[in-house]
Backbone as CSV, one residue per row, in Angstrom:
resi,resn,N_x,N_y,N_z,CA_x,CA_y,CA_z,C_x,C_y,C_z
1,UNK,134.816,104.343,251.229,134.344,105.231,250.332,133.218,104.882,249.901
2,UNK,132.268,105.710,249.615,130.833,105.280,249.069,130.806,105.231,247.490
3,UNK,131.365,104.281,246.985,131.252,104.155,245.489,130.088,103.357,245.116
4,UNK,129.450,103.580,244.038,128.203,102.833,243.690,128.646,102.414,242.170
5,UNK,127.986,101.155,242.144,128.153,100.506,240.673,126.741,100.485,240.064
6,UNK,126.522,101.350,238.909,125.486,101.327,238.317,125.424,100.359,237.167
7,UNK,124.684,99.595,236.970,124.630,98.691,235.810,123.245,98.412,235.264
8,UNK,123.161,97.898,233.814,121.926,97.749,233.341,122.181,96.712,231.926
9,UNK,121.270,96.069,231.718,121.156,95.460,230.250,120.002,96.321,229.523
10,UNK,120.330,96.537,228.298,119.422,97.383,227.510,119.454,97.188,226.074
11,UNK,118.686,97.695,225.334,118.226,97.565,223.888,117.392,96.195,223.642
12,UNK,116.877,96.261,222.403,115.930,95.115,221.991,116.440,93.968,222.386
13,UNK,115.767,92.908,223.189,116.173,91.830,223.679,117.301,91.891,224.832
14,UNK,117.588,92.947,225.203,118.739,93.201,226.150,119.925,92.822,225.814
15,UNK,120.474,92.947,224.674,121.643,92.426,224.122,122.938,93.312,224.588
16,UNK,122.726,94.518,224.896,123.961,95.388,225.340,123.780,95.413,226.972
17,UNK,124.967,95.843,227.406,125.023,95.946,228.878,126.077,97.211,229.211
18,UNK,125.964,97.946,230.169,126.523,99.131,230.520,126.821,99.014,232.194
19,UNK,128.030,99.720,232.401,128.179,99.913,233.770,129.035,101.124,233.983
20,UNK,128.904,101.725,235.298,129.736,102.665,235.642,129.819,102.839,236.923
21,UNK,130.541,103.518,237.502,130.789,103.648,238.948,130.756,105.219,239.252
22,UNK,130.143,105.509,240.334,129.828,106.733,240.893,130.113,107.009,242.251
23,UNK,130.623,108.220,242.559,130.978,108.416,243.976,130.037,109.508,244.665
24,UNK,129.601,109.213,245.835,128.695,109.952,246.643,129.338,110.459,247.874
25,UNK,129.221,111.476,248.451,129.788,112.074,249.493,129.184,111.292,250.943
26,UNK,128.056,111.151,250.648,127.050,110.608,251.859,126.329,109.226,251.159
27,UNK,126.253,108.391,252.019,125.416,107.084,251.665,124.069,107.618,251.080
28,UNK,123.622,106.856,249.968,122.373,107.125,249.342,121.287,106.267,249.836
29,UNK,120.122,106.853,249.881,118.945,106.188,250.303,118.703,105.418,249.118
30,UNK,117.366,104.581,249.532,117.131,103.677,248.330,116.513,104.576,247.372
31,UNK,115.553,105.780,247.811,114.989,106.521,246.866,116.018,107.313,246.051
32,UNK,117.099,107.824,246.525,118.234,108.360,245.806,118.772,107.360,244.995
33,UNK,118.948,106.293,245.197,119.637,105.350,244.395,118.780,105.130,243.026
34,UNK,117.450,104.919,243.362,116.485,104.587,242.216,116.456,106.004,241.481
35,UNK,116.300,106.973,241.906,116.296,108.320,241.207,117.519,108.425,240.256
36,UNK,118.684,108.249,240.828,120.164,108.385,240.233,120.156,107.237,239.066
37,UNK,119.798,106.002,239.395,119.772,105.122,238.311,118.705,105.277,237.150
38,UNK,117.398,105.892,237.557,116.544,106.494,236.475,117.216,107.397,235.731
39,UNK,117.974,108.344,236.215,118.621,109.494,235.305,119.655,108.960,234.515
40,UNK,120.674,107.901,235.038,121.597,107.521,234.364,121.173,106.310,233.086
41,UNK,119.982,105.811,233.441,119.667,104.872,232.394,118.599,105.415,231.373
42,UNK,118.448,106.595,231.488,117.268,107.338,230.820,117.378,107.310,229.304
43,UNK,118.640,107.320,228.745,118.745,107.248,227.302,118.948,106.017,226.634
44,UNK,118.723,104.820,227.476,118.907,103.525,227.049,117.533,102.870,226.785
45,UNK,117.480,102.131,225.495,116.226,101.437,225.266,116.044,100.311,226.272
46,UNK,114.798,100.177,226.934,114.353,99.038,227.850,115.355,98.677,228.886
47,UNK,115.845,99.668,229.610,116.990,99.482,230.688,116.351,98.405,231.774
48,UNK,117.227,97.455,232.148,116.887,96.607,233.289,118.261,96.498,234.086
49,UNK,118.252,97.007,235.349,119.449,96.978,236.044,119.407,97.533,237.536
50,UNK,120.472,97.859,238.280,120.413,98.317,239.505,121.621,99.069,239.953
51,UNK,121.607,99.605,241.099,122.731,100.336,241.862,122.847,99.659,242.914
52,UNK,124.344,99.235,243.128,124.800,98.522,244.234,126.101,98.986,244.755
53,UNK,126.197,99.003,246.092,127.440,99.686,246.546,128.786,98.856,246.200
54,UNK,129.836,99.539,245.765,130.999,98.688,245.234,131.853,98.826,246.464
55,UNK,132.478,97.591,246.805,133.364,97.580,247.807,134.634,98.254,247.601
56,UNK,135.286,97.810,246.241,136.316,98.645,245.743,136.225,98.859,244.394
57,UNK,136.845,100.039,244.037,136.646,100.559,242.548,137.699,99.595,241.902
58,UNK,136.998,98.986,240.663,138.147,98.220,239.929,139.133,99.114,239.436
59,UNK,140.424,98.424,239.183,141.552,99.068,238.815,141.534,99.843,237.227
60,UNK,140.711,99.237,236.327,140.160,100.004,235.064,139.261,101.094,235.365
61,UNK,138.448,100.971,236.205,137.513,102.300,236.432,138.354,103.267,237.069
62,UNK,139.229,102.820,238.134,140.035,103.816,238.935,140.950,104.630,238.008
63,UNK,141.457,103.907,237.039,142.537,104.454,236.054,141.731,105.573,235.167
64,UNK,140.591,105.092,234.804,139.757,105.945,233.951,139.399,107.262,234.666
65,UNK,138.969,106.974,235.753,138.636,108.302,236.632,139.865,109.262,236.829
66,UNK,140.913,108.778,237.130,142.098,109.362,237.423,142.279,110.250,236.072
67,UNK,142.491,109.614,234.871,142.780,110.383,233.601,141.632,111.430,233.313
68,UNK,140.450,111.088,233.790,139.300,111.964,233.713,139.556,113.406,234.271
69,UNK,139.847,113.266,235.604,140.112,114.300,236.526,141.447,114.984,236.198
70,UNK,142.470,114.344,235.569,143.653,115.030,235.156,143.187,115.851,233.906
71,UNK,142.437,115.421,233.106,142.007,115.999,231.960,141.130,117.348,232.245
72,UNK,140.461,117.206,233.219,139.450,118.358,233.744,140.359,119.216,234.159
73,UNK,141.307,118.957,234.941,142.239,120.013,235.694,143.181,120.845,234.623
74,UNK,143.501,119.978,233.463,144.251,120.612,232.503,143.160,121.593,231.654
75,UNK,142.023,121.310,231.508,140.954,122.113,230.867,140.677,123.469,231.757
76,UNK,140.781,123.207,232.883,140.404,124.312,233.943,141.672,125.309,233.938
77,UNK,142.914,124.721,233.853,144.135,125.375,233.710,144.158,126.464,232.422
78,UNK,144.025,125.657,231.450,143.900,126.478,230.111,142.826,127.406,229.977
79,UNK,141.659,127.089,230.667,140.436,128.281,230.776,140.872,129.419,231.675
80,UNK,141.345,129.152,232.720,141.936,130.179,233.778,143.104,130.960,233.151
81,UNK,144.044,130.468,232.616,144.986,131.058,231.628,144.445,132.141,230.631
82,UNK,143.476,131.675,229.850,142.801,132.405,229.006,142.026,133.489,229.576
83,UNK,141.347,133.307,230.629,140.583,134.253,231.432,141.400,135.412,231.914
84,UNK,142.680,134.866,232.448,143.674,135.896,233.179,144.104,136.819,231.994
85,UNK,144.416,136.441,230.724,144.899,136.921,229.669,144.002,137.872,229.184
86,UNK,142.650,137.516,228.941,141.478,138.501,228.522,141.333,139.645,229.468
87,UNK,141.473,139.152,230.835,141.617,140.378,231.934,142.375,141.254,231.704
88,UNK,143.785,141.013,231.506,144.718,141.844,231.134,144.518,142.625,229.807
89,UNK,144.003,142.308,228.915,143.759,143.000,227.539,142.743,143.765,227.865
90,UNK,141.840,143.437,228.931,140.653,144.509,228.959,141.139,145.431,230.075
91,UNK,142.466,145.454,230.605,142.801,146.496,231.368,142.165,146.099,232.797
92,UNK,141.934,145.160,233.148,141.412,144.802,234.514,142.688,144.044,235.365
93,UNK,142.746,144.543,236.712,143.661,143.858,237.362,143.372,142.738,238.479
């Protein structure tokens, strides 16, 4: 699976660090990695870091992703239910 680990040190003196894992359906080229890392680190002060392929997603990151996507599904279900109710109220089938 093409998972990538984005990591950087940032802030004055680089005292803070961040890392996050991203999935790509296809392997990313060097330029795509640079662009993606630039977009990811854009809001951080003086970022220094890299993008590296992740051989395996760490369990904590995996659990976080599972909960995130379960929450997304729940949100969509609530949204779909609301939309269906509004269509009924508007007399549409």
